[in-house]
C-alpha positions as a Markdown table, in Angstrom:
| # | Residue | x | y | z |
|---|---|---|---|---|
| 1 | Met | -86.6 | 161.2 | 36.8 |
| 2 | His | -83.1 | 160.3 | 35.5 |
| 3 | Trp | -82.2 | 156.6 | 35.3 |
| 4 | Ala | -78.6 | 156.8 | 34.0 |
| 5 | Arg | -77.0 | 155.7 | 37.3 |
| 6 | Gln | -79.1 | 152.6 | 37.6 |
| 7 | Arg | -78.5 | 151.7 | 33.9 |
| 8 | Glu | -74.7 | 152.2 | 34.3 |
| 9 | Arg | -74.6 | 150.0 | 37.3 |
| 10 | Tyr | -76.5 | 147.3 | 35.5 |
| 11 | Arg | -74.1 | 147.4 | 32.6 |
| 12 | Ala | -71.2 | 147.2 | 35.1 |
| 13 | Val | -72.5 | 143.9 | 36.2 |
| 14 | Leu | -72.6 | 142.7 | 32.6 |
| 15 | Ala | -69.0 | 144.0 | 32.0 |
| 16 | Gly | -67.7 | 142.2 | 35.1 |
| 17 | Thr | -66.4 | 138.7 | 35.6 |
| 18 | Glu | -68.8 | 137.4 | 38.3 |
| 19 | Cys | -72.3 | 136.0 | 38.1 |
| 20 | Val | -74.9 | 137.6 | 40.4 |
| 21 | His | -78.3 | 136.4 | 41.6 |
| 22 | Pro | -80.9 | 139.2 | 41.3 |
| 23 | Gly | -83.4 | 140.0 | 44.0 |
| 24 | Ser | -86.9 | 139.1 | 42.8 |
| 25 | Val | -89.1 | 142.1 | 43.6 |
| 26 | Phe | -92.7 | 143.1 | 42.9 |
| 27 | Asp | -93.4 | 146.4 | 44.5 |
| 28 | Pro | -91.7 | 149.5 | 46.0 |
| 29 | Ile | -91.2 | 148.0 | 49.4 |
| 30 | Ser | -89.7 | 144.7 | 48.2 |
| 31 | Ala | -87.4 | 146.7 | 45.9 |
| 32 | Arg | -86.2 | 148.8 | 48.8 |
| 33 | Ile | -85.6 | 145.7 | 50.9 |
| 34 | Ala | -83.5 | 144.2 | 48.1 |
| 35 | Glu | -81.5 | 147.4 | 47.8 |
| 36 | Asp | -81.0 | 147.7 | 51.5 |
| 37 | Leu | -79.7 | 144.1 | 51.6 |
| 38 | Gly | -77.1 | 144.8 | 48.9 |
| 39 | Phe | -78.5 | 143.1 | 45.8 |
| 40 | Glu | -76.8 | 144.4 | 42.7 |
| 41 | Val | -79.8 | 144.0 | 40.5 |
| 42 | Gly | -83.6 | 143.6 | 40.9 |
| 43 | Met | -85.8 | 141.4 | 38.8 |
| 44 | Phe | -89.4 | 142.1 | 38.0 |
| 45 | Ala | -90.8 | 139.0 | 36.3 |
| 46 | Gly | -93.9 | 138.8 | 34.0 |
| 47 | Ser | -95.3 | 136.0 | 36.1 |
| 48 | Val | -95.0 | 138.0 | 39.3 |
| 49 | Ala | -96.4 | 141.1 | 37.6 |
| 50 | Ser | -99.5 | 139.2 | 36.5 |
| 51 | Met | -100.0 | 137.9 | 40.1 |
| 52 | Thr | -99.3 | 141.2 | 41.7 |
| 53 | Val | -101.3 | 143.5 | 39.5 |
| 54 | Leu | -104.2 | 141.1 | 38.4 |
| 55 | Gly | -104.1 | 138.2 | 40.8 |
| 56 | Ala | -103.9 | 136.1 | 37.7 |
| 57 | Pro | -101.6 | 133.3 | 36.5 |
| 58 | Asp | -98.9 | 133.9 | 33.9 |
| 59 | Leu | -101.0 | 133.6 | 30.8 |
| 60 | Ile | -100.1 | 136.9 | 29.1 |
| 61 | Val | -103.4 | 138.6 | 30.2 |
| 62 | Leu | -101.5 | 141.6 | 31.7 |
| 63 | Thr | -101.3 | 144.6 | 29.5 |
| 64 | Leu | -98.2 | 146.7 | 28.7 |
| 65 | Ser | -99.6 | 149.8 | 30.4 |
| 66 | Glu | -100.3 | 147.8 | 33.6 |
| 67 | Phe | -96.8 | 146.2 | 33.6 |
| 68 | Ala | -95.0 | 149.5 | 32.8 |
| 69 | Ala | -96.9 | 151.3 | 35.6 |
| 70 | Gln | -95.9 | 148.8 | 38.2 |
| 71 | Ala | -92.3 | 148.8 | 36.9 |
| 72 | His | -92.3 | 152.6 | 37.3 |
| 73 | Arg | -93.5 | 152.4 | 40.9 |
| 74 | Ile | -90.7 | 150.0 | 41.6 |
| 75 | Cys | -88.0 | 152.1 | 39.9 |
| 76 | Arg | -88.9 | 155.4 | 41.5 |
| 77 | Ala | -88.8 | 153.9 | 45.0 |
| 78 | Gly | -85.0 | 153.8 | 45.1 |
| 79 | Ser | -81.8 | 153.3 | 43.1 |
| 80 | Leu | -81.9 | 149.5 | 42.5 |
| 81 | Pro | -81.2 | 148.7 | 38.9 |
| 82 | Leu | -84.3 | 146.9 | 37.7 |
| 83 | Met | -84.3 | 144.2 | 35.0 |
| 84 | Val | -87.8 | 143.5 | 33.7 |
| 85 | Asp | -89.3 | 140.6 | 31.8 |
| 86 | Ala | -91.1 | 142.1 | 28.8 |
| 87 | Asp | -92.2 | 138.7 | 27.6 |
| 88 | His | -92.9 | 138.8 | 23.8 |
| 89 | Gly | -93.0 | 142.5 | 23.7 |
| 90 | Tyr | -96.9 | 142.5 | 23.9 |
| 91 | Gly | -97.3 | 141.7 | 20.2 |
| 92 | Asn | -95.4 | 141.9 | 16.9 |
| 93 | Ala | -92.2 | 143.8 | 16.2 |
| 94 | Leu | -94.0 | 147.2 | 16.2 |
| 95 | Asn | -95.5 | 146.4 | 19.6 |
| 96 | Val | -92.0 | 145.6 | 20.7 |
| 97 | Met | -90.9 | 149.1 | 19.8 |
| 98 | Arg | -93.7 | 150.5 | 21.9 |
| 99 | Thr | -92.9 | 148.2 | 24.8 |
| 100 | Val | -89.3 | 149.4 | 24.9 |
| 101 | Gln | -90.3 | 153.0 | 24.8 |
| 102 | Glu | -92.7 | 152.5 | 27.7 |
| 103 | Leu | -90.3 | 150.5 | 29.9 |
| 104 | Glu | -87.5 | 152.9 | 29.1 |
| 105 | Thr | -89.7 | 155.8 | 30.3 |
| 106 | Ala | -90.7 | 153.7 | 33.4 |
| 107 | Gly | -87.1 | 153.5 | 34.5 |
| 108 | Ala | -86.1 | 150.0 | 33.7 |
| 109 | Ala | -82.3 | 149.4 | 33.5 |
| 110 | Ala | -82.7 | 146.3 | 31.3 |
| 111 | Leu | -85.4 | 144.3 | 29.6 |
| 112 | Thr | -85.8 | 141.0 | 28.0 |
| 113 | Ile | -87.6 | 140.2 | 24.8 |
| 114 | Glu | -88.3 | 136.6 | 24.1 |
| 115 | Asp | -89.0 | 134.6 | 20.9 |
| 116 | Thr | -91.8 | 132.4 | 22.3 |
| 117 | Asp | -95.1 | 132.5 | 20.4 |
| 118 | Leu | -97.3 | 134.3 | 22.9 |
| 119 | Pro | -100.0 | 134.4 | 23.9 |
| 120 | Gln | -100.7 | 130.8 | 23.2 |
| 121 | Pro | -102.4 | 130.3 | 19.8 |
| 122 | Phe | -105.7 | 128.5 | 19.4 |
| 123 | Gly | -105.3 | 124.8 | 19.5 |
| 124 | Glu | -101.8 | 125.0 | 21.1 |
| 125 | Val | -102.8 | 125.2 | 24.8 |
| 126 | Gly | -100.1 | 123.6 | 27.0 |
| 127 | Lys | -97.5 | 123.6 | 24.3 |
| 128 | Thr | -94.5 | 126.0 | 24.0 |
| 129 | Arg | -93.8 | 127.1 | 20.5 |
| 130 | Leu | -91.1 | 129.4 | 19.3 |
| 131 | Leu | -91.2 | 132.0 | 16.6 |
| 132 | Pro | -89.2 | 131.4 | 13.5 |
| 133 | Ile | -85.7 | 132.8 | 13.9 |
| 134 | Glu | -86.3 | 135.5 | 11.3 |
| 135 | Glu | -89.3 | 136.8 | 13.2 |
| 136 | Gly | -87.3 | 136.7 | 16.4 |
| 137 | Val | -84.5 | 138.7 | 14.8 |
| 138 | Gly | -87.1 | 141.2 | 13.6 |
| 139 | Lys | -88.3 | 141.7 | 17.2 |
| 140 | Met | -84.7 | 142.2 | 18.5 |
| 141 | Arg | -84.0 | 144.8 | 15.8 |
| 142 | Ala | -87.3 | 146.5 | 16.6 |
| 143 | Ala | -86.4 | 146.6 | 20.3 |
| 144 | Leu | -83.1 | 148.3 | 19.5 |
| 145 | Ala | -84.7 | 150.8 | 17.2 |
| 146 | Gly | -87.3 | 151.7 | 19.8 |
| 147 | Arg | -84.6 | 152.5 | 22.4 |
| 148 | Gln | -83.7 | 156.1 | 22.9 |
| 149 | Asp | -81.3 | 155.8 | 25.8 |
| 150 | Lys | -78.4 | 153.7 | 24.6 |
| 151 | Ser | -77.5 | 152.8 | 28.2 |
| 152 | Leu | -80.8 | 150.8 | 28.5 |
| 153 | Thr | -79.8 | 147.1 | 28.1 |
| 154 | Ile | -81.8 | 145.1 | 25.6 |
| 155 | Ile | -81.6 | 141.3 | 26.1 |
| 156 | Gly | -82.6 | 138.6 | 23.7 |
| 157 | Arg | -84.3 | 135.7 | 25.4 |
| 158 | Thr | -85.1 | 132.2 | 24.2 |
| 159 | Ser | -86.5 | 129.0 | 25.7 |
| 160 | Ala | -85.0 | 127.0 | 22.9 |
| 161 | Pro | -82.7 | 124.9 | 25.2 |
| 162 | Gly | -85.8 | 123.1 | 26.6 |
| 163 | Val | -87.9 | 123.2 | 23.5 |
| 164 | Thr | -86.0 | 122.8 | 20.3 |
| 165 | Gly | -82.5 | 121.7 | 21.5 |
| 166 | Leu | -79.0 | 122.9 | 21.6 |
| 167 | Asp | -78.4 | 123.4 | 17.9 |
| 168 | Asp | -81.4 | 125.7 | 17.5 |
| 169 | Thr | -80.4 | 127.5 | 20.7 |
| 170 | Ile | -77.0 | 128.3 | 19.3 |
| 171 | Ala | -78.5 | 129.4 | 16.0 |
| 172 | Arg | -80.8 | 131.8 | 17.7 |
| 173 | Ala | -78.1 | 133.1 | 20.0 |
| 174 | Lys | -75.8 | 133.9 | 17.1 |
| 175 | Ala | -78.7 | 135.5 | 15.1 |
| 176 | Tyr | -79.7 | 137.7 | 18.0 |
| 177 | Glu | -76.1 | 138.6 | 18.8 |
| 178 | Ala | -75.7 | 139.6 | 15.1 |
| 179 | Ala | -78.9 | 141.7 | 15.4 |
| 180 | Gly | -77.1 | 143.8 | 18.1 |
| 181 | Val | -78.7 | 142.9 | 21.4 |
| 182 | Asp | -76.6 | 143.6 | 24.5 |
| 183 | Ala | -76.9 | 140.2 | 26.2 |
| 184 | Leu | -78.6 | 136.8 | 25.8 |
| 185 | Phe | -81.0 | 135.1 | 28.2 |
| 186 | Phe | -81.6 | 131.3 | 28.2 |
| 187 | Val | -84.4 | 129.4 | 29.8 |
| 188 | Gly | -84.1 | 125.6 | 30.1 |
| 189 | Val | -80.3 | 125.1 | 30.2 |
| 190 | Arg | -79.9 | 121.9 | 32.1 |
| 191 | Thr | -76.2 | 120.9 | 32.0 |
| 192 | Arg | -72.8 | 122.5 | 32.2 |
| 193 | Ala | -72.0 | 121.1 | 28.8 |
| 194 | Glu | -75.0 | 123.0 | 27.2 |
| 195 | Leu | -73.9 | 126.3 | 28.7 |
| 196 | Glu | -70.3 | 125.7 | 27.7 |
| 197 | Ala | -71.3 | 125.0 | 24.1 |
| 198 | Ile | -73.4 | 128.2 | 24.0 |
| 199 | His | -70.6 | 130.2 | 25.5 |
| 200 | Ala | -68.2 | 128.9 | 22.9 |
| 201 | Glu | -70.3 | 130.3 | 20.1 |
| 202 | Val | -71.2 | 133.8 | 21.3 |
| 203 | Lys | -69.3 | 136.7 | 22.8 |
| 204 | Leu | -72.2 | 138.4 | 24.7 |
| 205 | Pro | -72.8 | 138.3 | 28.4 |
| 206 | Leu | -75.1 | 135.4 | 29.3 |
| 207 | Met | -78.1 | 135.1 | 31.6 |
| 208 | Leu | -79.9 | 132.0 | 32.9 |
| 209 | Gly | -83.4 | 131.4 | 34.1 |
| 210 | Thr | -83.8 | 129.4 | 37.3 |
| 211 | Ala | -80.9 | 127.0 | 37.5 |
| 212 | Ser | -80.5 | 123.9 | 39.6 |
| 213 | Gly | -77.8 | 121.5 | 40.8 |
| 214 | Asp | -74.2 | 122.2 | 39.7 |
| 215 | Leu | -75.5 | 125.1 | 37.5 |
| 216 | Arg | -75.7 | 127.1 | 40.8 |
| 217 | Asp | -72.0 | 127.3 | 41.1 |
| 218 | Arg | -71.5 | 131.0 | 40.8 |
| 219 | Ala | -67.7 | 130.8 | 40.3 |
| 220 | Trp | -68.1 | 128.4 | 37.4 |
| 221 | Leu | -71.0 | 130.4 | 36.0 |
| 222 | Gly | -68.8 | 133.5 | 36.0 |
| 223 | Arg | -66.0 | 131.7 | 34.2 |
| 224 | Thr | -68.5 | 130.5 | 31.6 |
| 225 | Gly | -69.8 | 133.9 | 30.6 |
| 226 | Ala | -72.9 | 134.0 | 32.8 |
| 227 | Arg | -73.4 | 137.4 | 34.5 |
| 228 | Ile | -76.9 | 136.9 | 35.9 |
| 229 | Cys | -78.7 | 133.8 | 37.1 |
| 230 | Leu | -82.2 | 133.8 | 38.5 |
| 231 | Leu | -83.1 | 131.6 | 41.4 |
| 232 | Gly | -86.9 | 131.9 | 41.3 |
| 233 | His | -89.4 | 134.3 | 42.8 |
| 234 | Gln | -89.7 | 133.0 | 46.4 |
| 235 | Pro | -90.2 | 136.5 | 48.0 |
| 236 | Phe | -93.6 | 137.0 | 46.4 |
| 237 | Met | -94.6 | 133.4 | 47.1 |
| 238 | Ala | -93.5 | 133.9 | 50.7 |
| 239 | Ala | -95.5 | 137.1 | 50.9 |
| 240 | Ile | -98.6 | 135.2 | 49.8 |
| 241 | Lys | -98.1 | 132.5 | 52.5 |
| 242 | Thr | -97.5 | 135.1 | 55.2 |
| 243 | Val | -100.6 | 137.2 | 54.3 |
| 244 | His | -102.7 | 134.0 | 54.1 |
| 245 | Asp | -101.5 | 132.7 | 57.4 |
| 246 | Thr | -101.9 | 136.0 | 59.2 |
| 247 | Leu | -105.4 | 136.7 | 58.0 |
| 248 | Lys | -106.4 | 133.1 | 58.8 |
| 249 | Ala | -105.1 | 133.4 | 62.3 |
| 250 | Ile | -107.0 | 136.7 | 62.9 |
| 251 | Arg | -110.1 | 135.2 | 61.4 |
| 252 | Asp | -109.7 | 132.2 | 63.7 |
| 253 | Gly | -109.5 | 134.5 | 66.7 |
| 254 | Ala | -105.8 | 134.9 | 67.4 |
| 255 | Cys | -104.6 | 137.9 | 69.3 |
| 256 | Pro | -103.0 | 140.4 | 66.8 |
| 257 | Asp | -100.3 | 141.3 | 69.3 |
| 258 | Thr | -98.9 | 137.7 | 69.4 |
| 259 | Leu | -98.9 | 136.9 | 65.7 |
| 260 | Pro | -95.5 | 135.6 | 64.3 |
| 261 | Gly | -93.8 | 137.1 | 61.2 |
| 262 | Val | -95.1 | 140.6 | 61.6 |
| 263 | Ala | -92.6 | 143.4 | 60.7 |
| 264 | Pro | -91.3 | 145.3 | 63.7 |
| 265 | Lys | -91.7 | 149.1 | 63.7 |
| 266 | Asp | -88.0 | 149.7 | 63.0 |
| 267 | Leu | -88.1 | 147.6 | 59.8 |
| 268 | Leu | -91.4 | 149.2 | 58.7 |
| 269 | Asp | -89.9 | 152.7 | 59.3 |
| 270 | Arg | -86.8 | 151.8 | 57.4 |
| 271 | Val | -88.5 | 150.4 | 54.3 |
| 272 | Thr | -91.0 | 153.3 | 54.1 |
| 273 | Arg | -88.1 | 155.8 | 54.5 |
| 274 | Asp | -89.9 | 157.3 | 57.5 |
| 275 | Ala | -86.9 | 159.4 | 58.6 |
| 276 | Asp | -86.8 | 161.1 | 55.3 |
| 277 | Tyr | -90.5 | 162.0 | 55.4 |
| 278 | Arg | -90.2 | 163.3 | 58.9 |
| 279 | Arg | -87.2 | 165.5 | 57.9 |
| 280 | Trp | -89.1 | 166.8 | 54.9 |
| 281 | Met | -92.1 | 167.6 | 57.1 |
| 282 | Gly | -89.8 | 169.6 | 59.4 |
| 283 | Glu | -88.2 | 171.5 | 56.5 |
| 284 | Tyr | -91.3 | 172.2 | 54.4 |
| 285 | Leu | -94.3 | 172.1 | 56.7 |
| 286 | Gly | -93.0 | 173.9 | 59.7 |
| 287 | Gly | -92.8 | 170.8 | 61.9 |
| 288 | Gly | -90.7 | 170.3 | 64.9 |
């Protein structure tokens, strides 16, 4: 498949003047729903991937091949530009190159590589530790070297705002910008002053992890260089709750015909592209 259109649309968001909230997706159906609802970008998070594929918490036990396979299923289901959380690149800088190659082939429009020391080292459980800046720069350079399609967006990500402070955040941002990444992603920014300070030091488009309070002002975010701001991964959490409650109700003896929250047939037909399949059956299988 060709992914140029999705990657061009993603880059158009970065080149714009507004900040968008991506739709958090986890499988083909959720991606189609986000696309049908008009989301400009989809987000496939590492935490959601671990829960979706393994039923496991976000502890970096998911493998690259498992992540890339699910990302591919999402990408081929439609034309929603998909941004993926590639965590630490599944190893050192050489592993980062391989990660970029696999996710580029899977159809991702953009991917983030972070400078967190992952998986958590022995004796450091519960602590967030960042790589030295030099190692982080090596990973960013390796990610760029592993890219074949130059329209694929490579994003340098750091949790420094909430771990090592603003000065280190700016130092990392400037180093990753100098390495050549296309955008910068920050987790842990808490105040407008912090984002304004970062924006004053770099020229690249900015992205934020889950924001709260006055950081959710999209107009202000757009003026401060932010182009994408996550709001969390509620769709997957809502799916867990709905499946749990539906199965429990059935187990407790509820009538299936009266259960709340069940998708009506027209919605099911729309998200499974039933009309397309019926047309193809008519054209290629001799159907009526």
